[in-house]
C-alpha positions in Angstrom: 3.4 64.1 -86.4 1.7 67.3 -86.6 2.4 69.9 -84.1 6.0 68.9 -83.8 7.6 66.2 -81.7 8.6 66.4 -78.2 11.8 64.0 -76.5 9.5 61.3 -76.1 7.8 61.0 -79.5 11.6 61.7 -80.7 12.6 58.4 -78.8 9.8 56.5 -80.1 10.7 57.6 -84.0 14.4 56.8 -83.0 13.3 53.6 -81.9 11.0 52.5 -84.6 13.7 53.8 -87.2 16.4 52.0 -85.2 17.9 49.9 -88.2 17.6 52.9 -90.4 19.7 54.8 -88.1 22.2 52.1 -87.5 22.8 51.2 -91.3 22.9 55.5 -91.8 25.4 56.0 -89.1 27.5 52.8 -90.4 27.6 53.8 -94.1 28.7 57.5 -92.5 32.0 55.8 -91.4 31.1 54.5 -87.7 31.5 51.1 -89.1 31.3 48.8 -85.9 31.0 51.8 -83.8 27.4 52.5 -85.2 25.3 50.5 -82.6 27.3 52.5 -79.7 26.7 55.7 -81.7 22.7 55.2 -81.8 23.1 54.4 -77.9 24.8 57.8 -77.8 22.2 59.7 -79.6 19.3 58.0 -78.0 21.0 59.7 -75.0 20.9 63.0 -76.5 17.4 62.8 -77.7 16.0 61.6 -73.8 18.0 64.8 -72.5 16.3 67.4 -74.8 13.5 69.3 -73.0 10.1 68.7 -74.5 10.3 71.6 -76.8 8.5 70.4 -80.2 10.5 69.3 -83.2 8.6 69.9 -86.6 10.2 66.8 -88.6 11.5 64.2 -86.2 13.0 62.2 -89.0 15.0 64.9 -90.4 15.8 66.2 -87.0 17.1 62.4 -86.2 19.1 62.0 -89.1 20.7 65.6 -89.1 21.4 64.7 -85.4 22.9 61.3 -86.6 25.1 62.8 -89.0 26.4 65.3 -87.1 27.5 63.0 -84.1 29.5 61.0 -86.8 30.8 64.3 -87.6 31.8 65.0 -84.3 33.1 61.7 -83.3 35.4 62.2 -86.9 36.6 65.5 -85.4 37.6 64.3 -81.8 39.1 61.0 -83.6 41.3 63.9 -85.9 42.2 65.9 -82.8 43.2 62.9 -80.6 45.2 61.7 -83.2 47.0 65.0 -83.9 47.4 65.2 -80.0 49.1 62.0 -80.2 51.6 62.7 -83.0 52.4 65.9 -81.6 53.4 64.3 -78.0 55.0 61.7 -79.9 57.3 64.4 -82.4 57.9 66.0 -79.1 59.2 62.8 -76.7 61.3 61.8 -80.0 63.0 65.6 -80.3 66.6 65.1 -79.5 67.0 68.6 -77.9 64.5 67.5 -75.2 66.6 64.7 -74.2 68.5 65.3 -70.9 72.3 65.0 -71.3 75.0 64.8 -68.7 74.1 67.3 -65.7 70.4 67.7 -66.6 69.9 63.8 -66.6 71.7 63.7 -63.2 69.2 66.8 -62.0 66.5 64.9 -63.4 67.1 61.6 -61.3 67.9 63.1 -58.3 64.4 65.1 -58.5 62.4 61.5 -59.5 64.1 60.0 -56.4 63.4 63.2 -54.1 59.5 62.9 -55.6 59.5 59.2 -54.8 60.5 59.6 -51.3 58.5 62.6 -50.5 55.3 60.2 -51.6 56.5 57.5 -49.7 57.1 59.9 -46.7 53.1 60.6 -46.9 52.4 56.7 -46.2 51.9 53.9 -48.1 47.8 54.7 -48.6 48.7 58.3 -50.0 51.2 57.1 -52.6 49.1 54.3 -53.5 45.8 56.6 -54.0 48.2 59.3 -56.3 49.7 56.5 -58.4 46.2 54.9 -58.8 44.6 58.1 -59.7 47.4 60.0 -61.7 49.5 57.4 -63.2 46.7 54.4 -63.9 43.8 56.5 -64.6 41.4 55.2 -62.1 38.6 57.3 -61.0 38.5 58.4 -57.4 35.2 56.7 -56.7 36.6 53.5 -58.0 39.7 54.0 -55.8 37.5 54.9 -53.2 35.6 51.4 -53.3 39.1 49.4 -53.9 40.4 50.8 -50.1 37.2 50.9 -48.7 37.4 54.6 -48.0 34.8 57.5 -48.6 35.6 59.4 -51.7 36.1 62.4 -49.1 39.4 60.6 -48.1 40.9 59.8 -51.4 40.4 63.7 -51.9 42.0 64.6 -49.0 44.8 61.9 -49.5 45.4 63.7 -53.4 45.3 67.0 -51.6 48.3 65.7 -49.6 50.3 64.8 -52.1 49.2 67.2 -54.2 50.4 70.0 -51.6 53.7 67.9 -51.1 54.5 68.0 -54.8 53.7 71.5 -55.1 56.4 72.4 -52.5 59.2 70.0 -53.8 58.5 72.0 -57.1 58.9 75.6 -55.5 62.1 74.0 -54.2 63.3 72.7 -57.2 62.5 76.0 -59.1 64.2 78.1 -56.2 67.6 75.7 -56.7 
């Protein structure tokens, strides 16, 4: 293409070279995730501004290579974090003994009682969000309430837990 390719024409090249790019991604280590990475590449190209690209095919293959590299780095980082967390959890010095275990159980009971005291909805919403990892919009849909109500319930829980932590720290 002369004059450079824009985001729209890049997507056209991307679509024409779809099979080649998927094979390229798979050969670079994406394996079964090659289709997903191709879709992610499509999204990134679509989000580009309309500034021209001189060599669209080379650009797309470089972008695909960078995407695979980013995925590898993220996986390695996630693996290190997981291993570090696992190592910390297994550290014998960190396991509570005697009085520390008793204090921890008492604090946990106080936290559970404080959350329960906020009402069943606040307690359930806090647990769904913080423990189950469910998004606030999904929780709002589950409960049939507005996103604002979910946010306010979470604020109540956080405020209560902050006050409780201050009390624990003072003891």
